[in-house]
C-alpha positions as CSV (number, residue, x, y, z in Angstrom):
1,M,-20.5,-4.7,7.3
2,N,-23.0,-1.9,7.8
3,T,-21.8,1.2,6.1
4,Q,-24.9,3.2,6.6
5,A,-23.7,6.7,7.4
6,A,-25.2,9.0,10.0
7,P,-26.3,12.4,8.8
8,A,-23.6,15.1,8.5
9,T,-22.9,17.0,11.7
10,P,-21.0,20.1,12.6
11,L,-18.1,17.9,13.6
12,D,-18.0,16.6,10.0
13,R,-17.6,20.2,8.8
14,V,-14.9,20.9,11.4
15,R,-13.1,17.7,10.2
16,V,-13.3,18.8,6.6
17,L,-11.8,22.2,7.4
18,V,-9.0,20.7,9.4
19,V,-8.1,18.3,6.6
20,I,-8.0,21.2,4.1
21,L,-5.8,23.3,6.4
22,A,-3.5,20.4,7.1
23,A,-3.1,19.8,3.3
24,I,-2.1,23.5,2.9
25,A,0.1,23.5,6.0
26,Q,2.4,20.7,4.8
27,V,3.1,22.7,1.6
28,A,3.4,26.0,3.3
29,F,5.8,24.8,6.1
30,G,7.9,23.1,3.5
31,A,8.6,26.6,2.0
32,A,9.2,28.2,5.3
33,P,13.0,28.0,5.2
34,F,13.1,29.8,1.9
35,I,10.4,32.4,2.8
36,F,12.0,33.3,6.2
37,R,15.6,32.8,5.0
38,W,16.6,30.2,7.6
39,E,20.2,29.3,7.9
40,S,19.6,25.7,6.8
41,T,17.0,24.0,4.6
42,I,16.0,20.3,4.7
43,A,18.2,19.8,1.6
44,D,21.2,21.4,3.4
45,R,20.7,19.2,6.5
46,S,20.3,16.1,4.3
47,N,23.4,16.8,2.3
48,A,25.4,17.4,5.5
49,A,24.2,14.1,7.0
50,A,24.1,12.1,3.8
51,T,24.6,8.4,4.3
52,A,24.5,5.3,2.1
53,L,20.7,5.3,2.4
54,T,20.2,8.9,1.1
55,P,18.2,8.7,-2.1
56,A,19.3,10.4,-5.3
57,G,18.1,14.0,-5.5
58,Y,15.5,13.4,-8.3
59,A,13.5,11.1,-5.9
60,F,12.2,14.1,-3.9
61,S,10.2,15.3,-6.9
62,I,7.6,12.8,-5.8
63,W,6.5,15.4,-3.2
64,S,4.8,17.3,-6.0
65,L,2.6,14.3,-6.7
66,L,2.0,13.6,-3.1
67,F,1.1,17.3,-2.4
68,A,-1.3,17.3,-5.4
69,G,-2.9,14.1,-4.1
70,G,-3.4,15.7,-0.7
71,F,-5.1,18.7,-2.2
72,A,-7.3,16.6,-4.4
73,Y,-8.3,14.4,-1.5
74,S,-9.1,17.4,0.7
75,A,-11.3,18.8,-2.1
76,L,-13.0,15.4,-2.6
77,Q,-13.9,14.9,1.1
78,A,-15.3,18.4,1.2
79,L,-17.9,17.8,-1.4
80,P,-21.5,18.0,0.0
81,G,-22.2,14.4,-0.8
82,R,-19.1,13.2,1.0
83,L,-19.5,15.0,4.3
84,D,-21.1,12.0,6.0
85,S,-18.9,9.3,4.3
86,P,-17.8,6.7,6.8
87,I,-14.4,6.2,5.2
88,H,-13.7,10.0,5.3
89,R,-14.8,10.1,9.0
90,R,-12.3,7.4,9.7
91,I,-9.3,8.4,7.7
92,G,-9.7,12.2,7.5
93,P,-8.5,12.9,11.0
94,L,-5.6,10.4,10.5
95,L,-4.5,12.1,7.3
96,A,-4.8,15.5,8.9
97,A,-2.6,14.3,11.8
98,A,0.0,12.8,9.3
99,W,0.1,16.1,7.3
100,L,0.4,18.2,10.4
101,G,3.1,15.9,11.6
102,N,4.9,16.3,8.3
103,S,4.5,20.1,8.7
104,A,6.2,19.9,12.1
105,W,9.0,17.7,10.7
106,E,9.6,20.3,7.9
107,V,10.2,22.9,10.6
108,W,12.1,20.7,13.1
109,T,14.6,19.4,10.6
110,P,16.0,22.7,9.2
111,L,16.2,24.1,12.7
112,R,17.6,21.1,14.6
113,G,18.9,18.7,12.0
114,F,18.4,14.9,12.1
115,D,18.0,13.8,15.7
116,W,16.0,11.2,17.7
117,A,13.0,13.5,18.2
118,G,12.7,14.0,14.5
119,L,13.1,10.3,13.9
120,A,10.3,9.6,16.4
121,L,8.1,12.2,14.7
122,I,8.5,10.7,11.2
123,A,8.0,7.1,12.6
124,S,4.7,8.3,14.2
125,I,3.7,9.8,10.9
126,L,4.3,6.4,9.2
127,A,2.3,4.6,12.0
128,T,-0.6,7.0,11.6
129,L,-0.6,6.5,7.8
130,L,-0.6,2.7,8.2
131,V,-3.6,2.9,10.5
132,A,-5.4,5.0,7.8
133,M,-4.2,2.5,5.2
134,G,-5.7,-0.3,7.2
135,F,-9.2,1.3,7.0
136,T,-8.9,1.7,3.2
137,V,-7.7,-1.9,2.7
138,R,-10.4,-3.3,5.0
139,D,-13.2,-1.4,3.2
140,R,-11.6,-2.0,-0.2
141,I,-11.3,1.7,-1.0
142,G,-9.5,2.7,-4.1
143,G,-9.0,5.7,-6.4
144,L,-7.9,9.1,-5.2
145,T,-8.6,8.3,-1.5
146,A,-6.4,5.3,-1.6
147,F,-3.6,7.2,-3.4
148,A,-3.6,10.0,-0.9
149,V,-3.0,7.5,1.9
150,H,-1.0,4.7,0.3
151,G,1.3,6.9,-1.8
152,L,2.4,9.0,1.1
153,A,2.8,5.9,3.3
154,G,5.1,4.3,0.7
155,W,7.3,7.3,0.5
156,V,7.4,7.9,4.2
157,T,8.5,4.2,4.7
158,V,11.7,5.1,2.7
159,A,12.0,8.4,4.5
160,T,11.9,6.7,7.8
161,L,14.7,4.4,6.8
162,A,16.8,7.3,5.5
163,D,16.1,9.4,8.6
164,A,17.1,6.5,10.9
165,S,20.4,6.2,9.0
166,M,21.1,9.9,9.1
167,T,20.1,10.2,12.8
168,G,22.4,7.3,13.7
169,W,25.2,8.8,11.8
170,A,24.8,12.3,13.3
171,A,24.6,10.8,16.8
172,G,27.5,8.5,16.3
173,F,25.2,5.6,17.2
174,N,26.7,2.3,16.0
175,P,26.6,-0.3,18.8
176,S,27.0,-3.2,16.3
177,G,30.3,-1.8,14.9
178,L,29.0,-2.1,11.3
179,D,30.5,0.1,8.6
180,S,28.3,2.5,6.7
181,A,27.4,0.1,3.9
182,E,26.6,-2.8,6.3
183,S,24.4,-0.5,8.4
184,A,22.6,0.6,5.2
185,I,22.1,-3.0,4.1
186,L,20.7,-3.9,7.6
187,L,18.2,-1.0,7.3
188,L,17.3,-2.0,3.8
189,S,16.7,-5.5,4.9
190,I,14.3,-4.2,7.6
191,G,12.7,-2.0,4.9
192,A,12.3,-5.0,2.5
193,I,10.6,-7.1,5.2
194,L,8.3,-4.3,6.4
195,G,7.6,-2.9,2.9
196,G,7.1,-6.3,1.3
197,S,4.7,-7.3,4.0
198,I,2.7,-4.1,3.7
199,A,2.7,-4.4,-0.1
200,A,1.4,-8.1,0.2
201,W,-1.2,-7.2,2.8
202,S,-2.5,-4.2,0.9
203,A,-1.8,-5.2,-2.7
204,S,-1.5,-1.5,-3.2
205,I,0.1,-0.2,-6.4
206,S,0.3,3.3,-4.9
207,Y,2.2,2.1,-1.8
208,T,4.4,-0.2,-3.8
209,G,5.2,2.3,-6.5
210,A,6.1,5.1,-4.0
211,L,8.3,2.7,-1.9
212,A,10.0,1.3,-5.0
213,W,10.6,4.8,-6.3
214,G,12.5,5.7,-3.2
215,L,14.4,2.4,-3.0
216,Y,15.5,2.6,-6.6
217,A,16.7,6.2,-5.9
218,V,18.9,4.7,-3.2
219,H,20.2,2.2,-5.7
220,V,21.0,5.0,-8.2
221,A,22.8,7.1,-5.6
222,S,24.8,4.1,-4.3
223,R,25.8,3.2,-7.9
224,E,27.0,6.7,-8.6
225,R,29.1,6.6,-5.4
226,G,30.5,3.2,-6.5
227,D,29.0,1.4,-3.5
228,D,28.0,-1.9,-5.2
229,R,26.9,-3.6,-2.0
230,V,24.3,-1.0,-1.1
231,S,23.3,-0.6,-4.8
232,Q,22.6,-4.3,-5.2
233,A,20.8,-4.6,-1.9
234,A,18.5,-1.7,-2.8
235,I,17.6,-3.2,-6.2
236,I,16.9,-6.5,-4.5
237,C,14.6,-4.7,-2.0
238,V,12.7,-3.2,-5.0
239,G,12.1,-6.7,-6.3
240,V,11.0,-8.0,-2.9
241,V,8.5,-5.2,-2.5
242,A,7.1,-5.6,-6.1
243,L,6.9,-9.4,-5.5
244,G,4.9,-8.8,-2.3
245,C,2.4,-6.6,-4.1
246,V,2.0,-9.2,-6.9
247,V,1.5,-12.1,-4.4
248,G,-1.0,-10.0,-2.4
249,A,-3.0,-9.1,-5.5
250,T,-3.0,-12.7,-6.7
251,V,-4.2,-14.0,-3.3
252,R,-6.9,-11.3,-3.2
253,R,-8.1,-12.2,-6.6
254,R,-8.3,-15.9,-5.9
255,L,-10.1,-15.3,-2.6
256,S,-12.7,-13.2,-4.4
257,I,-13.6,-15.8,-7.0
């Protein structure tokens, strides 16, 4: 593949600035409910609509790491020697779109709660991140750039499952007639298939680690509630995702020999 970069242009400088602003926005908008004293925060909405797929509270501490990764990437891509980097030209706009989408979700959810529009938004964020992830996997990009994309994609995979569960509960949507545990297990199964496939395809430790972190937190929360079925299903999903990453890494290593 020809990776010769064209010289930096004014559009590259605009892209760099938008990426930086988007990284700041997702942190700033997350604090908006507290700064402006809104009636509800994301945590309030989540507690009110908690389902069997809501992770244990400690899991959300991962945002500190993801925000730090976003800031670090935005600084990296702004370095003079990186302005004309082909990979940053490809994934920079996608990351900015994902971060701005996250900013919008951070405003929408406290104001409107968990609804179909919010679910569509978070699903579109995940889709955008997976496209960006595809570029990094294709070009074998690692390090900080990969972490900024893959880590967030892994966590948003869990967040999308949890959001789907809470949105369905809030809307009273249950056409299959499953109970809450059975609905959670169904979504976990979908997550295991999707997440395990992505982990195998990418062989990404960052993606797998963030996804496993969220799934294990679902296991912990379910165990604390005494819901053995969901707890066991969640820990099985962790194993499936980890196995997918190991298989993917093994295949990649053998193909490179």
